[in-house]
C-alpha positions as CSV (number, residue, x, y, z in Angstrom):
1,M,133.2,136.0,102.1
2,F,131.1,132.9,102.1
3,Q,131.6,132.4,98.4
4,D,135.4,132.5,98.9
5,L,135.2,129.9,101.7
6,F,133.0,127.5,99.7
7,S,135.2,128.0,96.6
8,Q,138.2,127.0,98.7
9,M,136.4,124.0,100.1
10,H,135.4,122.9,96.6
11,Q,139.0,123.3,95.3
12,T,140.3,121.3,98.2
13,L,137.9,118.4,97.6
14,D,138.6,118.4,93.9
15,Q,142.3,118.1,94.7
16,L,141.7,115.4,97.2
17,N,139.5,113.5,94.7
18,Y,142.4,113.6,92.2
19,E,145.1,112.7,94.8
20,F,143.1,109.7,96.2
21,G,143.2,108.2,92.8
22,T,146.9,108.4,92.3
23,V,148.6,107.9,95.7
24,D,150.0,104.5,96.6
25,D,151.6,105.0,100.1
26,I,149.3,104.2,103.1
27,D,150.7,107.1,105.2
28,E,150.1,109.6,102.4
29,E,146.5,108.2,102.1
30,L,146.1,108.7,105.8
31,T,147.2,112.3,105.4
32,L,144.6,112.8,102.6
33,L,141.9,111.2,104.8
34,E,142.7,113.7,107.6
35,K,142.4,116.6,105.2
36,Y,139.0,115.2,104.1
37,L,137.9,114.9,107.7
38,T,138.8,118.6,108.3
39,V,136.7,119.7,105.3
40,K,133.9,117.4,106.3
41,E,133.9,118.7,109.9
42,M,133.9,122.3,108.7
43,S,130.9,121.5,106.5
44,E,129.0,119.8,109.4
45,E,129.6,122.9,111.6
46,I,128.4,125.2,108.8
47,T,125.3,123.0,108.3
48,S,124.7,122.9,112.1
49,E,124.8,126.7,112.4
50,L,122.6,127.1,109.3
51,N,120.0,124.7,110.8
52,K,119.9,126.8,114.0
53,L,119.4,129.9,111.9
54,I,116.5,128.2,110.0
55,V,114.9,127.2,113.3
56,K,115.2,130.8,114.5
57,I,113.7,132.1,111.3
58,Q,110.8,129.7,111.5
59,Q,110.2,130.8,115.1
60,F,110.2,134.4,114.0
61,E,107.7,133.7,111.3
62,K,105.5,131.9,113.8
63,D,105.7,134.7,116.4
64,H,104.7,137.3,113.9
65,G,102.1,135.4,111.9
66,L,104.2,135.2,108.7
67,T,103.3,131.6,107.9
68,D,100.4,129.3,108.2
69,L,101.2,126.7,111.0
70,D,99.1,123.9,112.4
71,F,98.8,125.4,115.9
72,Q,96.4,122.7,117.1
73,T,99.0,120.0,116.3
74,D,101.7,122.0,118.1
75,Q,99.4,122.4,121.2
76,E,98.7,118.6,121.2
77,L,102.4,117.9,121.1
78,H,103.0,120.3,123.9
79,N,100.4,118.7,126.1
80,S,101.7,115.3,125.3
81,S,105.2,116.3,126.1
82,N,104.2,117.0,129.7
83,T,103.9,113.3,130.3
84,E,106.8,112.2,128.1
85,H,109.6,112.6,130.6
86,G,109.8,110.4,133.5
87,M,106.9,108.3,132.3
88,N,106.7,104.9,133.9
89,L,106.5,102.5,130.9
90,D,105.6,99.5,133.1
91,A,102.6,101.2,134.9
92,G,99.1,102.0,133.8
93,L,99.4,100.3,130.5
94,D,96.9,97.6,129.3
95,D,98.1,94.4,127.7
96,E,99.0,94.7,124.0
97,V,95.8,94.7,121.9
98,V,95.6,92.0,119.2
99,V,94.2,93.8,116.2
100,E,92.0,91.9,113.7
101,I,91.8,93.5,110.3
102,D,90.2,92.2,107.1
103,E,92.2,91.0,104.2
104,D,91.9,94.0,101.9
105,D,93.0,96.3,104.7
106,F,96.0,94.1,105.5
107,L,97.0,94.3,101.8
108,T,96.7,98.1,102.0
109,F,99.1,98.0,105.0
110,Q,101.5,95.7,103.0
111,K,101.4,98.2,100.1
112,G,102.4,100.9,102.5
113,I,105.4,98.9,103.7
114,G,106.3,98.1,100.1
115,F,106.4,101.8,99.2
116,Y,108.4,102.5,102.4
117,D,110.9,99.8,101.5
118,L,111.3,101.5,98.0
119,F,111.8,104.9,99.6
120,M,108.5,106.1,98.0
121,Y,107.3,107.8,101.2
122,D,104.6,110.0,99.6
123,Q,102.8,106.9,98.4
124,A,103.5,104.9,101.6
125,I,101.9,107.5,103.9
126,I,98.6,107.4,102.0
127,H,98.2,103.7,102.6
128,L,99.5,103.8,106.2
129,E,97.3,106.8,107.2
130,N,94.2,105.0,105.8
131,I,95.0,102.0,108.1
132,I,95.7,103.8,111.3
133,K,92.5,105.9,110.9
134,K,90.5,102.7,110.6
135,Y,92.6,100.8,113.2
136,P,94.0,103.3,115.7
137,D,95.4,100.6,118.0
138,F,97.3,98.8,115.1
139,N,100.6,99.7,116.7
140,L,102.9,98.3,114.0
141,A,101.2,100.4,111.4
142,R,101.5,103.5,113.6
143,L,105.2,102.8,114.0
144,Y,105.6,102.6,110.2
145,T,103.6,105.8,109.9
146,A,105.9,107.6,112.3
147,M,109.0,106.3,110.5
148,T,107.6,107.5,107.2
149,Y,106.9,111.0,108.5
150,L,110.4,111.0,109.9
151,K,111.8,110.2,106.4
152,K,109.5,112.9,104.9
153,K,111.0,115.3,107.5
154,D,107.5,116.1,108.9
155,Y,108.7,116.0,112.4
156,N,105.6,117.2,114.2
157,R,103.5,114.5,112.7
158,A,106.2,111.9,113.4
159,K,106.3,113.0,117.1
160,R,102.5,112.8,117.3
161,E,102.4,109.2,116.0
162,V,105.1,108.1,118.4
163,L,103.3,109.7,121.4
164,L,100.1,107.9,120.3
165,L,102.1,104.6,120.0
166,F,103.2,105.1,123.7
167,K,99.5,105.5,124.6
168,F,98.3,102.4,122.9
169,S,101.2,100.0,123.3
170,D,103.1,98.3,126.1
171,D,105.4,96.4,123.8
172,H,109.0,97.3,124.9
173,D,110.5,96.7,121.5
174,L,108.0,99.1,119.8
175,I,108.4,101.7,122.6
176,S,112.2,101.5,122.3
177,L,111.8,102.1,118.5
178,G,109.6,105.0,119.3
179,H,112.1,106.6,121.6
180,N,114.8,106.2,119.0
181,I,112.6,108.1,116.5
182,L,112.1,110.9,119.0
183,G,115.8,111.0,119.8
184,T,116.6,111.3,116.1
185,I,114.0,114.1,115.6
186,Y,115.3,116.1,118.6
187,S,118.9,115.7,117.4
188,Y,117.8,117.2,114.1
189,E,116.2,120.1,116.0
190,H,119.3,120.6,118.2
191,E,117.3,119.7,121.3
192,Y,120.2,117.7,122.5
193,N,119.1,117.1,126.1
194,Q,115.8,115.7,124.8
195,A,117.6,113.6,122.3
196,I,119.9,112.1,125.0
197,F,116.9,111.3,127.2
198,H,115.1,109.4,124.4
199,F,118.2,107.5,123.2
200,Q,118.9,106.5,126.8
201,Q,115.2,105.3,127.1
202,A,115.6,103.3,123.9
203,I,118.7,101.7,125.3
204,N,117.2,100.9,128.7
205,L,114.3,99.1,127.0
206,K,116.4,97.2,124.5
207,N,120.0,97.1,125.7
208,N,121.3,94.9,122.9
209,W,120.2,97.3,120.2
210,T,123.2,99.2,118.8
211,E,121.5,102.0,116.8
212,P,120.4,104.2,119.8
213,K,123.9,103.6,121.4
214,F,125.6,104.9,118.2
215,N,123.1,107.8,118.0
216,L,123.8,108.7,121.6
217,A,127.6,108.6,121.1
218,I,127.1,110.9,118.0
219,I,125.2,113.4,120.1
220,Y,128.0,113.4,122.8
221,Y,130.4,114.1,120.0
222,Q,128.3,117.0,118.5
223,I,128.0,118.7,121.9
224,N,131.7,118.4,122.7
225,R,131.3,115.8,125.4
226,F,134.2,113.9,123.9
227,H,135.0,111.7,126.9
228,D,131.4,110.5,127.1
229,A,131.5,109.9,123.3
230,I,134.7,107.8,123.6
231,N,133.1,105.7,126.4
232,S,130.0,105.1,124.2
233,F,132.0,104.4,121.1
234,R,134.4,102.1,123.0
235,E,131.5,100.1,124.2
236,L,130.4,99.6,120.6
237,Y,134.0,99.0,119.5
238,D,134.3,96.1,122.0
239,V,131.5,94.3,120.3
240,H,131.8,95.6,116.7
241,S,135.5,96.3,116.1
242,E,135.0,96.1,112.3
243,D,132.4,98.9,112.3
244,W,134.2,101.6,110.3
245,E,132.0,104.5,111.5
246,V,132.7,103.6,115.2
247,V,136.4,103.4,114.6
248,L,136.4,106.7,112.5
249,Y,134.6,108.6,115.3
250,L,136.9,107.3,118.0
251,G,139.7,108.8,115.9
252,K,137.8,112.1,115.5
253,C,137.2,112.2,119.3
254,Y,140.8,111.8,120.1
255,Q,141.6,114.5,117.5
256,K,139.4,116.9,119.3
257,L,141.2,116.1,122.6
258,K,144.5,116.7,120.8
259,Q,145.6,113.2,121.5
260,Y,146.9,112.9,118.0
261,K,148.9,109.6,118.3
262,K,145.7,107.7,119.4
263,A,143.7,109.6,116.8
264,N,146.0,108.6,114.0
265,E,145.9,104.9,115.1
266,Y,142.1,104.8,114.9
267,L,141.9,106.9,111.6
268,K,144.5,104.5,110.0
269,E,142.5,101.5,111.3
270,A,139.3,103.0,109.9
271,Y,140.9,103.6,106.5
272,E,142.2,100.0,106.4
273,I,138.8,98.6,107.3
274,I,137.0,100.4,104.4
275,Q,139.3,98.8,101.9
276,K,137.8,95.4,102.6
277,P,135.0,94.2,100.3
278,L,132.8,93.2,103.2
279,I,133.0,96.7,104.7
280,I,132.5,98.4,101.2
281,K,129.3,96.3,101.0
282,Q,128.3,97.6,104.5
283,I,128.9,101.2,103.5
284,A,127.0,100.8,100.2
285,H,124.0,99.4,102.0
286,H,124.3,102.2,104.6
287,F,124.0,104.9,101.9
288,E,121.2,103.0,100.2
289,E,119.2,102.9,103.4
290,Q,119.8,106.6,103.9
291,R,118.5,107.3,100.3
292,H,121.9,108.7,99.4
293,F,121.7,106.8,96.1
294,K,124.6,108.5,94.3
295,K,126.9,107.8,97.2
296,A,125.7,104.2,97.3
297,I,126.5,104.0,93.5
298,Y,130.0,105.1,94.2
299,W,130.6,102.3,96.8
300,Y,128.9,99.6,94.7
301,R,131.2,100.5,91.9
302,K,134.2,100.4,94.3
303,W,133.0,96.9,95.4
304,L,132.7,95.8,91.7
305,K,136.2,97.1,91.1
306,Q,137.5,94.7,93.8
307,E,135.1,91.9,92.9
308,P,134.1,92.2,89.2
309,K,132.1,89.0,89.2
310,S,130.0,89.9,92.3
311,F,126.3,89.4,91.4
312,E,125.2,91.2,94.6
313,A,127.3,94.2,93.8
314,L,126.0,94.5,90.3
315,L,122.4,94.1,91.5
316,G,123.0,96.9,94.1
317,L,124.4,99.1,91.4
318,A,121.4,98.5,89.2
319,K,118.9,99.2,92.0
320,N,120.5,102.4,93.2
321,T,121.0,103.7,89.7
322,W,117.3,103.2,89.1
323,L,116.3,104.8,92.4
324,S,118.6,107.8,91.7
325,G,116.4,108.6,88.7
326,D,118.5,107.2,85.9
327,K,115.9,104.6,85.2
328,A,117.1,103.6,81.7
329,T,120.6,102.8,82.9
330,G,119.2,101.1,86.0
331,L,117.0,98.8,83.9
332,A,119.9,98.1,81.5
333,L,122.2,97.1,84.5
334,L,119.4,94.9,85.9
335,K,119.0,93.1,82.7
336,K,122.7,92.5,82.7
337,T,122.4,91.1,86.2
338,L,119.6,88.8,85.2
339,T,121.8,87.3,82.4
340,I,124.2,86.2,85.1
341,Y,121.5,84.6,87.3
342,H,118.1,84.8,85.8
343,Q,116.3,83.0,88.6
344,N,117.5,85.2,91.5
345,P,114.4,86.2,93.5
346,E,115.7,89.6,94.6
347,A,116.7,90.6,91.0
348,L,113.3,89.4,89.6
349,L,111.5,91.2,92.4
350,L,113.2,94.5,91.5
351,Y,112.4,93.8,87.8
352,A,108.8,93.4,88.7
353,W,108.7,96.7,90.6
354,I,110.4,98.5,87.7
355,L,107.9,97.1,85.2
356,T,105.0,98.0,87.6
357,D,106.4,101.6,87.8
358,N,106.3,101.7,84.0
359,N,102.8,100.3,83.9
360,D,104.1,97.4,81.9
361,K,101.8,94.4,82.1
362,M,104.8,92.1,81.6
363,A,105.2,92.6,85.4
364,L,102.5,89.9,85.9
365,L,104.6,87.4,83.9
366,V,107.6,88.1,86.2
367,I,105.3,87.8,89.3
368,D,104.1,84.4,88.0
369,K,107.8,83.4,87.6
370,L,108.5,84.5,91.2
371,M,105.6,82.5,92.5
372,E,107.2,79.4,91.1
373,I,110.5,80.2,92.7
374,V,109.2,81.3,96.1
375,K,108.3,77.7,97.1
376,G,112.0,76.8,97.2
377,V,113.5,79.5,99.4
378,N,113.9,79.7,103.2
379,N,111.1,80.8,105.5
380,N,112.3,84.3,106.2
381,Q,112.9,85.2,102.6
382,N,109.7,83.4,101.7
383,F,107.7,85.7,103.9
384,Y,109.4,88.8,102.5
385,L,108.8,87.6,98.9
386,I,105.2,86.7,99.5
387,A,104.5,90.1,101.1
388,N,106.1,91.9,98.1
389,L,104.3,89.7,95.6
390,A,101.0,90.5,97.3
391,R,101.7,94.2,97.0
392,L,102.8,93.9,93.3
393,F,99.8,91.7,92.4
394,Y,97.3,94.2,93.8
395,L,99.1,97.2,92.3
396,N,98.9,95.5,88.9
397,N,95.2,94.8,89.3
398,D,94.2,98.2,90.7
């Protein structure tokens, strides 16, 4: 039964893939988009039910001693959660501690961030864990540790680090980030009331931050609170009317409410938005940040098709091709990029990382070149480049 269903879904997507490449009429394209959304929604519902089953299986294994679990960590999290809800973030907290760390340890921290930025989470966590063990009140390092565990899908450890962050910090920005992490974890675990609570806490602490607002709206959509979802998405739409995901989900909400005229208006608007190079760039970056490198490659290629001379699009394609595992093609694309603009700091930085990954000592020559360039860039990019250069220099001298 399931094989027949999945076979049909595959056939539908194959047909849509073909038709998207041949259709010219906007209304026909909108019809295809609606078919795609139907398949996607069905896929999301199947995934959601499968995740619930996996959680139930894991609980069964735990109840009957069929797997080795870290019971001490679970108990610590349970004890901590008693104070999580309704906690007064303004009371009983000391002033933020200024942490002094020596130069070598700071570079270890910078290496951890470097590996995190490159989606190399197994390497990042080694450096970050070493730092927070030595400096337990270094809250920025603890936040990065929590985010790294979240990316590794080690949710218990991510929760533990966030709860310790709440204990050691009174910085509202850091605490807001922590609540967003907890909300994300609870949404993955289908603990939707908990997720809503933490996203709301994140918003209360940092009202101009759109990410927890979007996350909260998505939760409302997932639990069929479509009017609440529309209100949340509308608030975002009023500020970011070019955000294709916000527009798309407004259309999906109205579809669920069977208000098809409004749904089609938003779906058509979403489709028109994603034809613009600026939005294609946004989507490509979105998939890159989510580590969906093959999807990012698709959108970078789409961007290049519209703007064949775009240096940034070619660089993005090279980076994501390399990160997807096709390192030879990624390196070839990067070299092509450097022939267009051989002094671009971001391209040279990626080249240095690739050479370092290959244990090629030529990386040091590229680092020297970057050191010459870094003096002439703006302060924000200067700091970013210097931090990466420090990481690269020490990696090449380990």
